[in-house]
C-alpha positions in Angstrom: -44.1 22.8 16.5 -44.4 19.0 16.1 -44.5 17.9 12.5 -47.7 15.9 13.1 -49.4 19.1 14.4 -48.1 21.0 11.4 -49.5 18.3 9.1 -52.9 18.3 10.7 -53.3 21.9 11.6 -51.7 23.7 8.6 -50.5 21.5 5.7 -53.5 19.1 5.2 -56.2 21.8 5.4 -54.4 24.2 3.1 -53.4 21.6 0.6 -56.7 19.8 0.8 -55.2 16.3 1.0 -57.4 13.3 1.7 -57.4 11.2 4.8 -55.3 8.3 3.2 -52.6 10.8 2.1 -52.5 12.3 5.6 -52.1 8.7 7.0 -49.1 8.1 4.6 -47.5 11.4 5.8 -48.1 10.3 9.4 -46.1 7.1 8.7 -43.2 9.1 7.3 -43.2 11.5 10.3 -43.4 8.6 12.7 -40.4 6.9 11.1 -38.5 10.2 11.2 -39.4 10.5 14.9 -38.2 6.9 15.6 -34.9 7.8 13.9 -34.6 10.9 16.1 -35.7 9.0 19.3 -38.4 11.6 19.9 -41.3 13.3 18.1 -40.1 15.1 15.0 -40.4 18.9 15.0 -40.3 21.6 12.3 -36.8 22.5 13.6 -35.6 19.0 12.7 -36.1 19.8 9.0 -32.4 20.5 8.3 -30.2 19.2 5.6 -27.8 16.9 7.3 -30.4 15.4 9.7 -32.9 14.6 7.0 -30.1 13.2 4.8 -29.0 10.9 7.6 -32.6 9.7 8.1 -33.1 9.0 4.4 -29.8 7.1 4.2 -30.8 4.9 7.1 -34.3 4.5 5.7 -33.0 3.4 2.3 -31.0 0.6 4.1 -34.0 -0.7 6.0 -36.8 -0.3 3.4 -37.4 -0.5 -0.3 -36.1 2.3 -2.5 -39.7 3.3 -3.3 -40.4 3.8 0.4 -37.3 5.9 1.0 -38.3 8.0 -2.1 -41.8 8.5 -0.7 -40.4 9.6 2.6 -38.0 12.0 0.8 -40.9 13.4 -1.2 -43.2 13.9 1.7 -40.6 15.5 4.0 -39.6 17.8 1.2 -43.2 18.8 0.6 -43.7 19.6 4.3 -40.4 21.4 4.6 -40.9 23.5 1.5 -44.4 24.4 2.6 -43.1 25.5 6.0 -40.2 27.4 4.5 -42.5 29.4 2.2 -44.4 30.5 5.3 -41.1 31.3 7.2 -41.8 28.6 9.8 -38.3 27.1 9.2 -35.1 29.0 8.5 -33.8 26.7 5.8 -35.1 25.3 2.5 -34.9 21.7 1.3 
């Protein structure tokens, strides 16, 4: 499942997050996808891959932006892991 689909179809409705917050999550997911060279999927939430993305992100953006990306990916990942949609935990 694509991360954007997971965000819109599962995470946002169940967490009741507002439209602006969804938009911020979309930016993070889009950046992760650009890093991967394709749309990000739930299966991409794995330790080494996310760590590499965050390292690259911290080199190109402000520390606060990288921290936001880390926080948002972790939130999505933990939410998915609690529902057994990904085999690993953040």
